[in-house]
Steps between C-alpha positions, in 0.01 A plus 500: 500500500784742582662404167206677332582811710862487380388462140272803524726716720630732226155561355348570845792718604450706185131546581578604856775737396295672232211544738714656772697713259181638355411639838849592632701600194813383687681187386660414833179532696306311232758216517452482876123485469527231231736293715271526801199408283670188369610399852136528617385312192730210570356450847150488349584327173275190533192720553561776244701338220205494262462883518855587599560794258202714614567402861863601493410819315248596766748430781774698326268794445391495861863495613579794268199694626617434859837650406332809353295545814808464719684759286201737534493460879872559518471809279237646731732454800799663326547874526403677177779561253488723196392287207770417248393471139784258437261214578336373187135578444448135414598396851254747651227379271568135597458591866180689414372194321589276790317729742198510268500117472508474878191723518299279264262235636684164527312339211566788257866512600532126446337510156715796382820351629435161337390656170758777457794441731517122466359514144250217529215474250144572604430130506809423715414784735148366535636155583740642759228707662234228482248708301376552148674691218215753512565563868867554429414751227264700718731488804799612297296779339381634838855471639651686203236775537612540860866513402432757224319720751772456763794545264350768281509294186879450504622147477828342602501267200470792254866577542649174625 
């Protein structure tokens, strides 16, 4: 059974990494989230091996969002410094996207992450979420409407 895990490791690591990187925009932190996701997956392998890709993507996204939240808490505790424009706008936009994703209802966040950050099809997303394709479409549509409102119509993937 663990041989199957070893055979699928690279594929699953790629899914976990892409999902975390989409939220964080930082390779090192995305690698850490992906590694932690795969470690958690191994301990649960017999139960989740049939839907491992969506499961590991969800765990990786949750770990990335936890990092964003921790960074936001730490930033609130730090004394204010004059903002430097040397930081890339893309990094700021990724953090805005992560914060907006955190604010979404769980089901909408899950659907958007699986569809756009993990790049699953509507059918695969429906299978991972245990619902119909129509439910995925409507859930994603509502979630994207919330994100457009929150982010002012600017999207991280427009420039990535």
